[in-house]
Backbone as CSV, one residue per row, in Angstrom:
resi,resn,N_x,N_y,N_z,CA_x,CA_y,CA_z,C_x,C_y,C_z
1,MET,-127.661,-54.376,-20.335,-126.243,-54.166,-20.413,-125.749,-53.787,-19.019
2,HIS,-124.510,-54.110,-18.760,-123.933,-53.894,-17.444,-123.390,-52.472,-17.328
3,ASP,-123.749,-51.794,-16.242,-123.244,-50.437,-16.002,-121.906,-50.510,-15.286
4,PHE,-121.087,-49.535,-15.507,-119.763,-49.450,-14.889,-119.931,-48.957,-13.460
5,THR,-119.489,-49.755,-12.489,-119.658,-49.389,-11.083,-118.304,-49.157,-10.432
6,ILE,-118.358,-48.757,-9.174,-117.134,-48.517,-8.414,-116.375,-49.818,-8.188
7,VAL,-117.088,-50.933,-8.104,-116.443,-52.238,-7.939,-115.651,-52.585,-9.199
8,ASP,-116.227,-52.278,-10.336,-115.511,-52.508,-11.602,-114.252,-51.646,-11.671
9,LEU,-114.340,-50.416,-11.243,-113.192,-49.531,-11.223,-112.114,-50.066,-10.288
10,GLY,-112.522,-50.557,-9.107,-111.567,-51.150,-8.169,-110.885,-52.374,-8.762
11,GLY,-111.637,-53.207,-9.444,-111.061,-54.386,-10.086,-110.088,-54.011,-11.189
12,LEU,-110.435,-52.989,-11.952,-109.547,-52.523,-13.014,-108.256,-51.958,-12.433
13,LEU,-108.374,-51.199,-11.359,-107.174,-50.663,-10.710,-106.316,-51.774,-10.115
14,ALA,-106.941,-52.772,-9.512,-106.187,-53.892,-8.928,-105.467,-54.678,-10.018
15,ALA,-106.139,-54.938,-11.108,-105.513,-55.680,-12.210,-104.360,-54.864,-12.805
16,SER,-104.533,-53.565,-12.948,-103.467,-52.723,-13.467,-102.273,-52.721,-12.527
17,TRP,-102.528,-52.636,-11.230,-101.452,-52.631,-10.236,-100.659,-53.937,-10.302
18,VAL,-101.364,-55.072,-10.432,-100.688,-56.372,-10.519,-99.837,-56.436,-11.781
19,LEU,-100.376,-55.972,-12.889,-99.616,-56.004,-14.140,-98.361,-55.146,-14.047
20,VAL,-98.479,-53.983,-13.442,-97.312,-53.105,-13.301,-96.288,-53.740,-12.380
21,ARG,-96.740,-54.321,-11.281,-95.823,-54.933,-10.321,-95.150,-56.179,-10.897
22,VAL,-95.823,-56.921,-11.751,-95.250,-58.146,-12.320,-94.456,-57.846,-13.582
23,LEU,-95.044,-57.090,-14.487,-94.382,-56.839,-15.771,-93.329,-55.737,-15.694
24,GLY,-93.404,-54.857,-14.708,-92.421,-53.781,-14.576,-91.003,-54.302,-14.394
25,PRO,-90.774,-55.185,-13.405,-89.420,-55.723,-13.242,-88.956,-56.561,-14.429
26,ILE,-89.877,-57.258,-15.059,-89.507,-58.063,-16.232,-89.055,-57.140,-17.364
27,ALA,-89.791,-56.063,-17.580,-89.426,-55.120,-18.645,-88.098,-54.436,-18.339
28,SER,-87.875,-54.048,-17.081,-86.612,-53.387,-16.761,-85.437,-54.364,-16.844
29,ALA,-85.643,-55.632,-16.471,-84.581,-56.624,-16.608,-84.252,-56.863,-18.078
30,LEU,-85.275,-56.894,-18.898,-85.053,-57.062,-20.336,-84.286,-55.869,-20.909
31,ALA,-84.630,-54.675,-20.468,-83.919,-53.487,-20.942,-82.463,-53.515,-20.506
32,ARG,-82.192,-53.922,-19.253,-80.804,-54.017,-18.794,-80.039,-55.061,-19.587
33,ARG,-80.698,-56.160,-19.920,-80.032,-57.217,-20.688,-79.695,-56.734,-22.093
34,ILE,-80.605,-56.012,-22.712,-80.342,-55.486,-24.056,-79.188,-54.497,-24.006
35,GLU,-79.183,-53.606,-23.020,-78.088,-52.648,-22.887,-76.770,-53.356,-22.600
36,GLY,-76.816,-54.430,-21.836,-75.611,-55.178,-21.504,-75.000,-55.851,-22.707
37,ARG,-75.807,-56.316,-23.622,-75.280,-56.976,-24.824,-74.487,-56.007,-25.676
38,GLU,-74.941,-54.771,-25.742,-74.200,-53.792,-26.537,-72.840,-53.513,-25.922
39,SER,-72.766,-53.445,-24.607,-71.474,-53.170,-23.984,-70.556,-54.386,-24.053
40,ILE,-71.107,-55.590,-24.027,-70.282,-56.794,-24.152,-69.665,-56.851,-25.550
41,THR,-70.440,-56.493,-26.554,-69.933,-56.505,-27.923,-68.764,-55.536,-28.067
42,ALA,-68.860,-54.372,-27.447,-67.779,-53.392,-27.556,-66.540,-53.853,-26.790
43,ALA,-66.721,-54.666,-25.749,-65.591,-55.124,-24.954,-64.995,-56.429,-25.480
44,ASP,-65.488,-56.918,-26.583,-64.990,-58.163,-27.158,-63.542,-57.973,-27.588
45,PRO,-62.627,-58.880,-27.212,-61.213,-58.699,-27.559,-60.932,-58.778,-29.062
46,ALA,-61.822,-59.333,-29.831,-61.591,-59.443,-31.271,-61.897,-58.144,-32.010
47,VAL,-62.615,-57.227,-31.376,-63.017,-55.999,-32.053,-61.815,-55.163,-32.491
48,PRO,-60.809,-54.910,-31.639,-59.662,-54.109,-32.118,-58.922,-54.759,-33.285
49,GLN,-58.790,-56.070,-33.255,-58.120,-56.767,-34.356,-58.930,-56.629,-35.641
50,LEU,-60.231,-56.774,-35.546,-61.069,-56.643,-36.734,-61.038,-55.219,-37.279
51,ARG,-60.986,-54.237,-36.392,-60.895,-52.851,-36.858,-59.584,-52.604,-37.581
52,GLU,-58.498,-53.175,-37.061,-57.201,-53.014,-37.705,-57.204,-53.657,-39.093
53,GLU,-57.779,-54.850,-39.192,-57.856,-55.514,-40.492,-58.725,-54.723,-41.457
54,LEU,-59.808,-54.147,-40.956,-60.671,-53.338,-41.809,-59.935,-52.104,-42.315
55,GLU,-59.147,-51.472,-41.449,-58.364,-50.311,-41.881,-57.347,-50.705,-42.952
56,GLN,-56.702,-51.870,-42.793,-55.737,-52.331,-43.792,-56.428,-52.590,-45.128
57,LEU,-57.603,-53.204,-45.086,-58.343,-53.458,-46.326,-58.759,-52.143,-46.989
58,HIS,-59.123,-51.175,-46.173,-59.507,-49.867,-46.718,-58.314,-49.208,-47.407
59,GLU,-57.136,-49.302,-46.804,-55.938,-48.736,-47.425,-55.632,-49.435,-48.742
60,ARG,-55.764,-50.754,-48.780,-55.524,-51.500,-50.033,-56.516,-51.090,-51.106
61,LEU,-57.766,-50.924,-50.725,-58.780,-50.517,-51.689,-58.477,-49.129,-52.240
62,ASP,-58.076,-48.207,-51.370,-57.705,-46.871,-51.824,-56.536,-46.934,-52.801
63,PHE,-55.528,-47.757,-52.498,-54.375,-47.896,-53.384,-54.800,-48.425,-54.746
64,LEU,-55.634,-49.459,-54.744,-56.079,-50.029,-56.017,-56.913,-49.041,-56.820
65,GLU,-57.762,-48.273,-56.137,-58.548,-47.273,-56.854,-57.651,-46.230,-57.501
66,ARG,-56.625,-45.782,-56.779,-55.693,-44.799,-57.354,-54.904,-45.404,-58.510
67,ALA,-54.507,-46.669,-58.371,-53.736,-47.317,-59.434,-54.572,-47.458,-60.703
68,VAL,-55.823,-47.832,-60.559,-56.683,-47.990,-61.736,-56.985,-46.626,-62.351
69,ALA,-57.183,-45.626,-61.527,-57.513,-44.299,-62.045,-56.320,-43.652,-62.741
70,SER,-55.098,-43.997,-62.346,-53.924,-43.357,-62.939,-53.496,-44.023,-64.246
71,ARG,-54.024,-45.168,-64.565,-53.674,-45.835,-65.825,-54.264,-45.065,-66.991
72,PRO,-53.471,-44.881,-68.044,-54.042,-44.222,-69.226,-54.969,-45.209,-69.957
73,PRO,-56.004,-44.707,-70.552,-56.904,-45.613,-71.284,-56.199,-46.182,-72.511
74,PRO,-56.541,-47.361,-72.941,-55.889,-47.936,-74.129,-56.226,-47.120,-75.371
75,ALA,-55.257,-47.086,-76.312,-55.454,-46.315,-77.549,-56.624,-46.885,-78.340
76,GLU,-56.663,-48.176,-78.420,-57.822,-48.799,-79.075,-58.063,-50.148,-78.410
77,LEU,-59.270,-50.568,-78.459,-59.620,-51.816,-77.810,-59.024,-52.982,-78.594
78,PRO,-58.561,-54.025,-77.935,-58.023,-55.170,-78.670,-59.127,-55.864,-79.444
79,ARG,-58.725,-56.368,-80.585,-59.692,-57.083,-81.418,-59.909,-58.495,-80.869
80,THR,-61.117,-58.922,-80.925,-61.410,-60.279,-80.479,-61.113,-61.262,-81.595
81,ARG,-60.533,-62.359,-81.233,-60.240,-63.380,-82.227,-61.332,-64.432,-82.215
82,THR,-61.765,-64.756,-83.400,-62.787,-65.792,-83.515,-62.123,-67.050,-84.043
83,PRO,-62.454,-68.176,-83.453,-61.839,-69.425,-83.963,-62.294,-69.717,-85.383
84,VAL,-61.371,-70.224,-86.167,-61.676,-70.518,-87.578,-62.056,-71.938,-87.755
């Protein structure tokens, strides 16, 4: 079996250094790109319009919920008619 020598350690350090030097900038560029997408989404001109429409829909839903809740329940359920 092969023993671990100083040459092996040097090779491992060299390979690690190359990986850090090559993959480090790639990883940081990817991180900047991911962060940039989030800020682009927030700066989209359609976002304020969509928020306004969502608020209007929420108000309509609240109104409908109050209207349904304020209705008195029927005295008795209507009878179903069966065809003769």
